C-alpha atoms as an extended CHARMM CRD file, in Angstrom:
* protein
*
       153  EXT
         1         1  MET       CA            144.0040000000      135.4310000000       79.8670000000  PROA      1               0.0000000000
         2         2  VAL       CA            140.3220000000      134.4910000000       80.0520000000  PROA      2               0.0000000000
         3         3  ASP       CA            137.8940000000      137.0180000000       81.4560000000  PROA      3               0.0000000000
         4         4  LYS       CA            135.8280000000      135.5850000000       84.2920000000  PROA      4               0.0000000000
         5         5  LEU       CA            132.2340000000      136.6550000000       84.5110000000  PROA      5               0.0000000000
         6         6  PRO       CA            130.7590000000      137.2850000000       87.9460000000  PROA      6               0.0000000000
         7         7  PRO       CA            128.5300000000      134.4480000000       89.1320000000  PROA      7               0.0000000000
         8         8  SER       CA            124.8900000000      134.9700000000       88.2920000000  PROA      8               0.0000000000
         9         9  PHE       CA            122.3930000000      135.3480000000       91.0780000000  PROA      9               0.0000000000
        10        10  GLU       CA            119.7510000000      132.6400000000       91.4810000000  PROA      10              0.0000000000
        11        11  ARG       CA            116.5920000000      133.5070000000       93.2890000000  PROA      11              0.0000000000
        12        12  GLY       CA            115.0620000000      130.7500000000       95.4340000000  PROA      12              0.0000000000
        13        13  THR       CA            115.9840000000      127.8210000000       93.2150000000  PROA      13              0.0000000000
        14        14  ASP       CA            118.1680000000      125.7790000000       95.5250000000  PROA      14              0.0000000000
        15        15  GLY       CA            116.0290000000      125.5640000000       98.6430000000  PROA      15              0.0000000000
        16        16  PRO       CA            114.5550000000      122.4450000000      100.1810000000  PROA      16              0.0000000000
        17        17  LYS       CA            112.0500000000      120.4390000000       98.1560000000  PROA      17              0.0000000000
        18        18  VAL       CA            110.7610000000      118.2860000000      101.0470000000  PROA      18              0.0000000000
        19        19  ILE       CA            110.5410000000      119.5620000000      104.6320000000  PROA      19              0.0000000000
        20        20  VAL       CA            109.7400000000      117.0560000000      107.3820000000  PROA      20              0.0000000000
        21        21  VAL       CA            108.2120000000      118.3760000000      110.5970000000  PROA      21              0.0000000000
        22        22  GLY       CA            107.6220000000      116.2490000000      113.6730000000  PROA      22              0.0000000000
        23        23  LEU       CA            104.2320000000      116.7580000000      115.3250000000  PROA      23              0.0000000000
        24        24  ASP       CA            103.2190000000      115.1270000000      118.6010000000  PROA      24              0.0000000000
        25        25  GLY       CA            100.5210000000      117.5130000000      119.7850000000  PROA      25              0.0000000000
        26        26  SER       CA            102.7640000000      119.4880000000      122.1600000000  PROA      26              0.0000000000
        27        27  GLU       CA            102.8060000000      123.2900000000      121.9930000000  PROA      27              0.0000000000
        28        28  SER       CA            106.3840000000      123.3580000000      120.7130000000  PROA      28              0.0000000000
        29        29  SER       CA            105.5680000000      120.8370000000      117.9570000000  PROA      29              0.0000000000
        30        30  TRP       CA            102.6310000000      122.9990000000      116.7970000000  PROA      30              0.0000000000
        31        31  ARG       CA            104.9750000000      126.0180000000      116.6880000000  PROA      31              0.0000000000
        32        32  ALA       CA            107.4440000000      123.9080000000      114.6840000000  PROA      32              0.0000000000
        33        33  ALA       CA            104.6300000000      122.9440000000      112.2830000000  PROA      33              0.0000000000
        34        34  ALA       CA            103.6760000000      126.6090000000      111.8320000000  PROA      34              0.0000000000
        35        35  TYR       CA            107.2970000000      127.5810000000      111.1760000000  PROA      35              0.0000000000
        36        36  ALA       CA            107.8100000000      124.6650000000      108.7600000000  PROA      36              0.0000000000
        37        37  SER       CA            104.5830000000      125.5720000000      106.9700000000  PROA      37              0.0000000000
        38        38  GLY       CA            105.8340000000      129.1110000000      106.3350000000  PROA      38              0.0000000000
        39        39  LEU       CA            109.1830000000      127.7800000000      105.1640000000  PROA      39              0.0000000000
        40        40  ALA       CA            107.4680000000      125.3000000000      102.8180000000  PROA      40              0.0000000000
        41        41  ARG       CA            105.2440000000      128.0570000000      101.4210000000  PROA      41              0.0000000000
        42        42  ARG       CA            108.1620000000      130.3940000000      100.7290000000  PROA      42              0.0000000000
        43        43  GLN       CA            110.2960000000      127.6360000000       99.1970000000  PROA      43              0.0000000000
        44        44  LYS       CA            107.3650000000      126.0380000000       97.3250000000  PROA      44              0.0000000000
        45        45  ALA       CA            108.3640000000      122.7890000000       99.0380000000  PROA      45              0.0000000000
        46        46  LEU       CA            106.3160000000      119.8110000000      100.1200000000  PROA      46              0.0000000000
        47        47  LEU       CA            105.5760000000      119.8370000000      103.8580000000  PROA      47              0.0000000000
        48        48  ALA       CA            105.5890000000      116.3120000000      105.2860000000  PROA      48              0.0000000000
        49        49  VAL       CA            103.9270000000      116.3880000000      108.7160000000  PROA      49              0.0000000000
        50        50  VAL       CA            105.0210000000      113.3090000000      110.6560000000  PROA      50              0.0000000000
        51        51  TYR       CA            103.5590000000      111.7490000000      113.8030000000  PROA      51              0.0000000000
        52        52  ILE       CA            105.5760000000      108.9680000000      115.4100000000  PROA      52              0.0000000000
        53        53  GLN       CA            103.3500000000      106.3530000000      117.0470000000  PROA      53              0.0000000000
        54        54  PRO       CA            105.1340000000      105.0670000000      120.1390000000  PROA      54              0.0000000000
        55        55  VAL       CA            105.6140000000      101.3390000000      120.5000000000  PROA      55              0.0000000000
        56        56  LEU       CA            105.0330000000      100.4660000000      124.1410000000  PROA      56              0.0000000000
        57        57  ALA       CA            105.3940000000       96.7750000000      124.8830000000  PROA      57              0.0000000000
        58        58  ALA       CA            104.7430000000       97.3930000000      128.5840000000  PROA      58              0.0000000000
        59        59  GLY       CA            101.3770000000       98.9610000000      127.8040000000  PROA      59              0.0000000000
        60        60  ALA       CA            100.3300000000       95.8860000000      125.8360000000  PROA      60              0.0000000000
        61        61  ALA       CA            101.3610000000       93.6610000000      128.7320000000  PROA      61              0.0000000000
        62        62  LEU       CA             99.0660000000       95.6300000000      131.0330000000  PROA      62              0.0000000000
        63        63  GLY       CA             96.1450000000       95.0330000000      128.6990000000  PROA      63              0.0000000000
        64        64  ALA       CA             96.0860000000       98.5240000000      127.2190000000  PROA      64              0.0000000000
        65        65  SER       CA             95.4070000000       98.8010000000      123.5250000000  PROA      65              0.0000000000
        66        66  VAL       CA             98.4200000000      100.9380000000      122.6460000000  PROA      66              0.0000000000
        67        67  ALA       CA             97.9770000000      100.6820000000      118.8800000000  PROA      67              0.0000000000
        68        68  ASP       CA             94.3790000000      101.8950000000      119.1340000000  PROA      68              0.0000000000
        69        69  THR       CA             95.3470000000      104.7880000000      121.4190000000  PROA      69              0.0000000000
        70        70  THR       CA             98.2190000000      106.0230000000      119.2640000000  PROA      70              0.0000000000
        71        71  GLY       CA             96.0550000000      105.5970000000      116.1690000000  PROA      71              0.0000000000
        72        72  GLU       CA             93.4390000000      107.8220000000      117.7840000000  PROA      72              0.0000000000
        73        73  VAL       CA             96.0840000000      110.4590000000      118.5350000000  PROA      73              0.0000000000
        74        74  ALA       CA             97.1880000000      110.3550000000      114.8920000000  PROA      74              0.0000000000
        75        75  GLU       CA             93.5670000000      110.7820000000      113.7500000000  PROA      75              0.0000000000
        76        76  GLU       CA             93.0550000000      113.7340000000      116.1130000000  PROA      76              0.0000000000
        77        77  LEU       CA             96.2400000000      115.4380000000      114.8870000000  PROA      77              0.0000000000
        78        78  MET       CA             95.2080000000      114.8580000000      111.2860000000  PROA      78              0.0000000000
        79        79  GLY       CA             91.8120000000      116.4200000000      111.9950000000  PROA      79              0.0000000000
        80        80  GLU       CA             93.4030000000      119.4800000000      113.6150000000  PROA      80              0.0000000000
        81        81  ILE       CA             95.7990000000      119.8930000000      110.6880000000  PROA      81              0.0000000000
        82        82  ARG       CA             92.9360000000      119.6700000000      108.1890000000  PROA      82              0.0000000000
        83        83  GLN       CA             90.9550000000      122.2910000000      110.1240000000  PROA      83              0.0000000000
        84        84  ALA       CA             93.9330000000      124.6550000000      110.1730000000  PROA      84              0.0000000000
        85        85  ALA       CA             94.5530000000      124.1020000000      106.4530000000  PROA      85              0.0000000000
        86        86  GLU       CA             90.8680000000      124.7820000000      105.6980000000  PROA      86              0.0000000000
        87        87  ARG       CA             90.9460000000      128.0510000000      107.6850000000  PROA      87              0.0000000000
        88        88  LEU       CA             93.9460000000      129.2420000000      105.6660000000  PROA      88              0.0000000000
        89        89  ARG       CA             92.7140000000      128.0400000000      102.2750000000  PROA      89              0.0000000000
        90        90  GLY       CA             93.2020000000      130.7570000000       99.6870000000  PROA      90              0.0000000000
        91        91  THR       CA             95.4360000000      132.7740000000      102.0230000000  PROA      91              0.0000000000
        92        92  PHE       CA             98.4280000000      130.4640000000      102.0970000000  PROA      92              0.0000000000
        93        93  ASP       CA             98.8720000000      127.5870000000       99.7010000000  PROA      93              0.0000000000
        94        94  VAL       CA            101.1050000000      124.8570000000      101.0750000000  PROA      94              0.0000000000
        95        95  ARG       CA            101.4150000000      121.3740000000       99.6330000000  PROA      95              0.0000000000
        96        96  TRP       CA            101.3780000000      118.9880000000      102.5700000000  PROA      96              0.0000000000
        97        97  GLU       CA            101.0680000000      115.3290000000      103.4750000000  PROA      97              0.0000000000
        98        98  PHE       CA            100.4950000000      113.5960000000      106.8010000000  PROA      98              0.0000000000
        99        99  HSD       CA            102.4840000000      110.4610000000      107.6620000000  PROA      99              0.0000000000
       100       100  THR       CA            102.6480000000      108.1910000000      110.6680000000  PROA      100             0.0000000000
       101       101  PHE       CA            105.5890000000      105.9920000000      111.5570000000  PROA      101             0.0000000000
       102       102  ARG       CA            106.0380000000      103.6210000000      114.4870000000  PROA      102             0.0000000000
       103       103  GLY       CA            108.9140000000      103.6950000000      116.9250000000  PROA      103             0.0000000000
       104       104  ASP       CA            110.6740000000      106.0110000000      119.3080000000  PROA      104             0.0000000000
       105       105  PRO       CA            110.6580000000      109.6830000000      118.2630000000  PROA      105             0.0000000000
       106       106  TYR       CA            114.3040000000      109.8530000000      117.1640000000  PROA      106             0.0000000000
       107       107  ASN       CA            114.4030000000      106.6570000000      115.0870000000  PROA      107             0.0000000000
       108       108  GLY       CA            110.9290000000      107.3630000000      113.7140000000  PROA      108             0.0000000000
       109       109  LEU       CA            111.9310000000      110.8210000000      112.4790000000  PROA      109             0.0000000000
       110       110  VAL       CA            115.1600000000      109.4520000000      110.9940000000  PROA      110             0.0000000000
       111       111  GLN       CA            113.1590000000      106.7780000000      109.1440000000  PROA      111             0.0000000000
       112       112  ALA       CA            110.6150000000      109.3730000000      107.9800000000  PROA      112             0.0000000000
       113       113  ALA       CA            113.2860000000      111.7960000000      106.7560000000  PROA      113             0.0000000000
       114       114  ASP       CA            115.1030000000      109.0070000000      104.9070000000  PROA      114             0.0000000000
       115       115  GLU       CA            111.9940000000      107.4900000000      103.2950000000  PROA      115             0.0000000000
       116       116  LEU       CA            110.5380000000      110.8710000000      102.3240000000  PROA      116             0.0000000000
       117       117  LYS       CA            113.9270000000      112.0890000000      101.0390000000  PROA      117             0.0000000000
       118       118  ALA       CA            113.8350000000      115.1470000000      103.2610000000  PROA      118             0.0000000000
       119       119  ASP       CA            115.9930000000      118.1560000000      102.5260000000  PROA      119             0.0000000000
       120       120  ALA       CA            115.3130000000      119.6550000000      105.9700000000  PROA      120             0.0000000000
       121       121  VAL       CA            113.8460000000      118.5910000000      109.3180000000  PROA      121             0.0000000000
       122       122  VAL       CA            111.9770000000      120.8870000000      111.7160000000  PROA      122             0.0000000000
       123       123  VAL       CA            111.1600000000      119.9080000000      115.3100000000  PROA      123             0.0000000000
       124       124  GLY       CA            109.9750000000      121.6450000000      118.4370000000  PROA      124             0.0000000000
       125       125  ALA       CA            112.2900000000      122.0450000000      121.3910000000  PROA      125             0.0000000000
       126       126  SER       CA            111.7930000000      119.4440000000      124.0830000000  PROA      126             0.0000000000
       127       127  GLU       CA            109.4680000000      120.4790000000      126.8760000000  PROA      127             0.0000000000
       128       128  GLN       CA            110.8880000000      117.8730000000      129.2760000000  PROA      128             0.0000000000
       129       129  ALA       CA            113.4220000000      119.1500000000      131.8110000000  PROA      129             0.0000000000
       130       130  GLY       CA            115.4970000000      115.9560000000      131.8770000000  PROA      130             0.0000000000
       131       131  HSD       CA            116.3630000000      116.2930000000      128.2160000000  PROA      131             0.0000000000
       132       132  ARG       CA            118.8520000000      119.0250000000      129.0720000000  PROA      132             0.0000000000
       133       133  PHE       CA            121.0220000000      116.3360000000      130.6190000000  PROA      133             0.0000000000
       134       134  ILE       CA            120.1660000000      113.1860000000      128.6440000000  PROA      134             0.0000000000
       135       135  GLY       CA            119.7500000000      114.7250000000      125.2030000000  PROA      135             0.0000000000
       136       136  SER       CA            116.6070000000      115.5570000000      123.3020000000  PROA      136             0.0000000000
       137       137  VAL       CA            115.3890000000      114.2430000000      119.9670000000  PROA      137             0.0000000000
       138       138  ALA       CA            116.3900000000      117.5870000000      118.4300000000  PROA      138             0.0000000000
       139       139  VAL       CA            119.9590000000      117.3530000000      119.7060000000  PROA      139             0.0000000000
       140       140  ARG       CA            120.2630000000      113.7690000000      118.4500000000  PROA      140             0.0000000000
       141       141  LEU       CA            118.9730000000      114.8060000000      115.0040000000  PROA      141             0.0000000000
       142       142  VAL       CA            121.4820000000      117.6530000000      114.8300000000  PROA      142             0.0000000000
       143       143  LYS       CA            124.3160000000      115.3250000000      115.8770000000  PROA      143             0.0000000000
       144       144  ALA       CA            123.2930000000      112.8160000000      113.1960000000  PROA      144             0.0000000000
       145       145  GLY       CA            124.2960000000      115.5020000000      110.6760000000  PROA      145             0.0000000000
       146       146  ARG       CA            122.2300000000      114.0750000000      107.8230000000  PROA      146             0.0000000000
       147       147  TRP       CA            119.9370000000      117.0470000000      107.1650000000  PROA      147             0.0000000000
       148       148  PRO       CA            119.7160000000      120.6700000000      108.1900000000  PROA      148             0.0000000000
       149       149  VAL       CA            117.6790000000      120.6430000000      111.4170000000  PROA      149             0.0000000000
       150       150  THR       CA            115.7350000000      123.6170000000      112.7240000000  PROA      150             0.0000000000
       151       151  VAL       CA            114.6850000000      123.5220000000      116.3800000000  PROA      151             0.0000000000
       152       152  VAL       CA            111.7510000000      125.7980000000      117.1670000000  PROA      152             0.0000000000
       153       153  PRO       CA            111.3370000000      126.9130000000      120.8070000000  PROA      153             0.0000000000
């Protein structure tokens, strides 16, 4: 009979390597970014902050420059993220990148998570009342079952 040794304990070696967090400027998305940042720091993972630029054909038909507007939102978010990172420099070291994708929030986050080879996805809970009945981006991501998804209230 062969003696079996107890399994050895590994400390923090199997956690996520890439964490994708969706950021749209809402309060819940900023809380999700803060939570994901702490998770990335503890796991020594790359934090991929993702903004999905909406594609609104109706807005273009009305003469609105949708691409310019969503590009400005992305630039503002990037500026706010840089300011927050600068304030915490030396206190918390987190490797992070900022990405923008075009599309609706669900498909954009799926594309981002696939392309960035995410091990985990973090999103804020929907702040829209109708999503309780129709289904939020977070619920759709969980149902997709392709990555662990954390929904931050």
